[in-house]
C-alpha positions in Angstrom: -75.6 -68.7 -100.1 -74.0 -65.3 -99.3 -71.7 -67.0 -96.8 -70.7 -69.6 -99.4 -70.0 -67.0 -102.0 -67.9 -65.0 -99.5 -66.0 -68.1 -98.6 -65.3 -68.9 -102.3 -64.2 -65.3 -102.9 -61.8 -65.5 -100.0 -60.4 -68.8 -101.2 -59.9 -67.4 -104.7 -58.1 -64.4 -103.3 -55.8 -66.7 -101.3 -55.0 -68.7 -104.4 -54.2 -65.5 -106.3 -52.0 -64.3 -103.5 -50.2 -67.6 -103.3 -49.7 -67.5 -107.1 -48.3 -64.0 -106.9 -46.0 -65.1 -104.0 -44.8 -68.1 -106.1 -44.1 -65.7 -109.0 -42.1 -63.5 -106.6 -40.0 -66.5 -105.7 -39.1 -67.2 -109.3 -35.3 -67.9 -109.7 -33.1 -65.1 -111.1 -29.8 -65.8 -112.8 -27.2 -63.1 -113.3 -24.8 -63.2 -116.2 -21.5 -61.3 -115.4 -19.5 -60.7 -118.6 -15.9 -59.5 -118.7 -16.9 -57.1 -121.4 -20.0 -56.8 -123.5 -18.1 -55.0 -126.2 -16.8 -58.4 -127.5 -19.2 -60.4 -129.7 -18.2 -63.7 -128.0 -19.5 -62.5 -124.6 -22.7 -61.2 -126.2 -23.2 -64.7 -127.6 -22.7 -66.4 -124.2 -25.2 -63.9 -122.9 -27.7 -65.0 -125.6 -27.2 -68.6 -124.4 -27.8 -67.8 -120.8 -30.9 -65.7 -121.6 -32.3 -68.4 -123.9 -31.9 -71.1 -121.3 -33.1 -69.0 -118.5 -36.3 -68.3 -120.5 -36.7 -72.0 -121.2 -36.3 -72.8 -117.5 -38.7 -70.1 -116.3 -35.9 -68.0 -114.7 -35.5 -64.2 -114.7 -32.3 -62.9 -116.3 -30.1 -59.9 -115.5 -26.7 -59.0 -116.9 -23.7 -57.0 -115.8 -20.4 -56.1 -117.6 -17.2 -55.9 -115.6 -15.4 -53.7 -118.2 -12.3 -55.9 -117.9 -11.8 -54.8 -114.3 -11.5 -57.3 -111.4 -12.8 -54.6 -109.0 -15.8 -54.0 -111.1 -16.4 -57.7 -111.4 -16.4 -58.0 -107.6 -18.8 -55.0 -107.4 -21.1 -56.7 -109.9 -21.3 -59.9 -107.8 -22.1 -57.9 -104.6 -24.8 -55.8 -106.4 -26.3 -59.0 -107.9 -26.5 -60.7 -104.5 -27.9 -57.5 -102.9 -30.7 -57.5 -105.5 -31.7 -61.0 -104.7 -30.1 -63.0 -107.6 -30.2 -66.7 -106.9 -27.4 -67.9 -109.2 -24.5 -66.5 -111.3 -23.0 -67.4 -114.7 -19.7 -65.7 -115.3 -17.1 -65.2 -117.9 -14.4 -63.8 -115.6 -12.0 -61.0 -116.4 -9.2 -63.4 -115.8 -8.8 -66.7 -114.0 -6.5 -65.1 -111.4 -9.3 -62.7 -110.4 -11.7 -65.5 -109.3 -10.6 -66.6 -105.8 -12.2 -63.6 -103.9 -15.3 -63.7 -106.0 -15.8 -67.4 -105.4 -15.2 -67.0 -101.7 -17.9 -64.3 -101.5 -20.5 -66.2 -103.6 -19.9 -69.4 -101.5 -20.4 -67.4 -98.3 -23.7 -66.1 -99.8 -24.6 -69.7 -100.9 -25.1 -68.6 -104.5 -24.2 -71.3 -107.1 -21.8 -70.0 -109.8 -20.9 -71.5 -113.2 -18.1 -70.3 -115.4 -18.6 -70.0 -119.2 -15.7 -69.7 -121.6 -13.0 -69.1 -119.1 -12.5 -71.2 -116.0 -11.4 -70.4 -112.5 -7.8 -70.2 -111.2 -6.4 -73.7 -111.0 -6.8 -75.2 -107.5 -10.2 -73.6 -106.9 -13.0 -76.0 -106.2 -15.8 -73.9 -104.6 -17.9 -73.5 -107.7 -20.8 -75.4 -109.3 -19.6 -75.8 -112.8 -17.0 -74.7 -115.4 -18.2 -74.9 -119.0 -15.3 -74.3 -121.3 -13.9 -75.6 -124.5 -11.6 -78.6 -124.4 -8.7 -76.2 -124.5 -5.7 -78.5 -124.2 -6.9 -81.0 -126.7 -7.9 -78.1 -129.0 -4.4 -76.6 -128.6 -2.9 -80.0 -129.6 -5.2 -80.3 -132.7 -4.9 -76.7 -133.8 -1.1 -76.8 -133.3 -0.8 -80.0 -135.4 -3.0 -78.5 -138.2 -1.1 -75.2 -138.1 2.2 -77.1 -138.5 0.8 -79.1 -141.4 -0.1 -75.9 -143.2 3.4 -74.5 -142.6 5.0 -77.6 -144.1 2.7 -77.6 -147.1 4.0 -74.1 -147.7 7.6 -75.1 -147.5 8.6 -74.1 -144.0 8.5 -75.0 -140.3 8.3 -71.6 -138.6 4.9 -70.7 -137.1 3.7 -67.6 -135.2 0.9 -67.2 -132.7 -1.6 -64.5 -131.8 -2.6 -65.4 -128.3 -5.2 -64.6 -125.7 -3.9 -63.1 -122.4 -2.0 -65.8 -120.6 -3.5 -65.0 -117.2 -6.5 -67.0 -118.4 -6.5 -70.7 -117.7 -8.0 -71.5 -121.1 -5.2 -69.6 -122.9 -2.6 -71.5 -120.8 -4.1 -74.8 -121.9 -4.3 -73.8 -125.5 -0.6 -72.8 -125.4 0.5 -76.0 -123.7 -1.2 -78.2 -126.3 0.0 -76.1 -129.2 3.7 -76.2 -128.0 3.5 -79.9 -127.6 2.0 -80.3 -131.1 4.7 -78.0 -132.7 7.5 -80.0 -131.1 6.0 -83.4 -131.9 5.4 -82.4 -135.6 8.7 -80.6 -136.3 7.6 -77.0 -136.2 9.1 -74.0 -134.4 7.0 -71.4 -132.6 9.2 -68.3 -133.3 7.0 -65.7 -131.7 3.8 -65.4 -129.6 2.1 -62.0 -129.1 -0.7 -61.6 -126.5 -3.7 -59.5 -127.1 -4.7 -56.7 -124.7 -8.0 -55.6 -126.3 -9.1 -58.5 -128.5 -9.7 -56.2 -131.5 -9.1 -56.9 -135.2 -7.0 -53.7 -135.5 -4.7 -54.9 -132.7 -4.4 -58.3 -134.4 -3.5 -56.7 -137.7 -0.7 -54.7 -136.1 0.6 -57.8 -134.2 0.4 -60.0 -137.4 2.4 -57.4 -139.3 5.0 -57.2 -136.5 5.2 -60.9 -136.5 5.7 -61.2 -140.3 8.2 -58.3 -140.3 10.3 -59.9 -137.5 10.0 -63.4 -139.0 9.6 -63.4 -142.8 9.9 -67.1 -143.0 6.8 -67.8 -141.0 4.5 -70.1 -143.0 1.5 -70.4 -140.7 -0.2 -68.3 -138.0 -2.1 -69.8 -135.1 -4.9 -67.5 -134.0 -6.1 -68.3 -130.5 -9.3 -66.2 -130.8 -11.6 -65.1 -133.6 -10.3 -61.5 -134.1 -6.7 -62.9 -134.4 -7.8 -64.9 -137.5 -9.5 -61.8 -139.0 -6.5 -59.6 -138.3 -4.0 -62.1 -139.6 -6.0 -62.5 -142.8 -6.1 -58.7 -143.3 -2.3 -58.4 -142.8 -1.6 -61.2 -145.2 -3.9 -59.6 -147.9 -2.1 -56.3 -147.6 1.2 -58.1 -148.1 0.0 -60.2 -151.0 0.5 -63.3 -149.0 -3.1 -64.7 -148.8 -2.9 -68.5 -149.0 0.9 -68.4 -149.0 0.9 -68.2 -145.2 -1.7 -70.5 -143.6 -4.0 -69.3 -140.9 -6.0 -71.3 -138.3 -8.3 -69.7 -135.7 -10.3 -70.7 -132.7 -13.9 -69.6 -131.9 -15.6 -68.8 -135.2 -18.0 -66.0 -136.3 -19.8 -64.9 -139.5 -16.6 -62.9 -140.4 -14.2 -65.8 -140.1 -16.6 -68.2 -141.8 -16.6 -65.9 -144.8 -12.8 -65.7 -144.7 -12.7 -69.5 -144.6 -14.9 -69.7 -147.7 -12.7 -67.1 -149.5 -9.5 -69.1 -148.7 -8.0 -66.4 -146.5 -8.3 -68.8 -143.5 -7.7 -72.5 -143.8 -9.4 -73.9 -140.7 -11.7 -72.8 -137.8 -11.9 -74.7 -134.5 -15.4 -73.7 -133.5 -16.1 -72.8 -129.8 -19.7 -73.0 -128.7 -20.2 -69.6 -127.1 -24.0 -69.8 -127.1 -23.8 -73.5 -126.0 -21.5 -72.6 -123.0 -24.1 -70.1 -121.8 -26.9 -72.6 -122.2 -25.0 -75.4 -120.4 -23.7 -73.1 -117.6 -27.3 -71.9 -116.9 -28.6 -75.4 -116.8 -25.9 -76.4 -114.2 -26.8 -73.5 -111.7 -30.5 -74.3 -112.2 -29.8 -77.9 -111.2 -27.9 -76.7 -108.2 -30.8 -74.5 -107.1 -33.1 -77.5 -107.4 -30.8 -79.8 -105.5 -30.1 -81.9 -108.5 -26.7 -83.4 -109.5 -24.4 -81.1 -111.3 -21.2 -81.5 -113.3 -18.3 -79.4 -112.1 -16.1 -79.5 -115.2 -17.6 -79.6 -118.7 -15.1 -79.5 -121.5 -16.8 -79.0 -124.9 -15.2 -80.3 -128.0 -14.0 -77.7 -130.6 -14.3 -79.4 -134.0 -12.1 -78.4 -136.9 -14.1 -77.2 -139.9 -12.4 -76.6 -143.3 -13.8 -74.7 -146.3 -15.0 -77.9 -148.0 -17.1 -78.9 -145.0 -18.5 -75.5 -143.9 -21.9 -76.1 -145.6 -22.4 -79.6 -144.3 -25.2 -80.5 -141.9 -22.6 -81.4 -139.2 -21.0 -78.0 -139.4 -24.4 -76.2 -139.3 -25.3 -78.1 -136.2 -22.1 -76.9 -134.5 -22.5 -73.3 -135.7 -26.0 -73.1 -134.2 -24.3 -73.3 -130.7 -21.6 -70.8 -131.6 -23.5 -67.6 -132.3 -27.2 -66.6 -132.5 -28.7 -67.3 -135.9 
């Protein structure tokens, strides 16, 4: 009987040890953000963390402080610490080739969220971004419509940095839409810091240089907020139309107030969720999708409280 009890105790100890070993082998995903000072990248982080928890993965995060060198350091540190997969919002698309080469060498699957890799790169698991070109077309067309409704054809743009492939696609689509619909893009100003204060300054510069502008195309959320503030100061709210991509509680309120006429919602949380699912599938040896372009639907003030809009917004920012 004593021998039996001893054997059972040993077996139980082995099972516990095996369980602990299995726990030690739990997958870890690292999220590398270009900057965690920006709400958008915090929301992507929320999506990655949420999906990692659902999948039983550990989660760690790094911020690159908008530095390609820091971004590369983050990737090396993550790999050194035993991370199994990476989800990244890169500092820029042009910064991605050396990072991808390194992660491929380390056999670490990587998925992009929000901003994709430099065109021509193929050594990555997945790129989960908005359907930028089509959104550029749709937003350009709607911006032109707003300008014409206000008696003009001149439009201005507050743009993301054009070293990002998503910004290049937005711009390409918008320019085609302006030309096809009879509007003229008189000035485009690129952001450096993605802040509302910068966007206010740029919107004022745009309106001073081009007083006949009748609509402003905001390529990112703070651009819409900044344009709305500049117009309010000038007594031009509603007289100059404003469209914006991304969406946030701030721009939703501006939409309800009539300071912005349309939001093309980008699923920041959703991108984090879908990117994490893709690298998990890669780790499990399952089929992945290399390029996932998520639709950015236009929502106007009249539709913002609809069930369809609420469903979209749930994947934009944490509730």
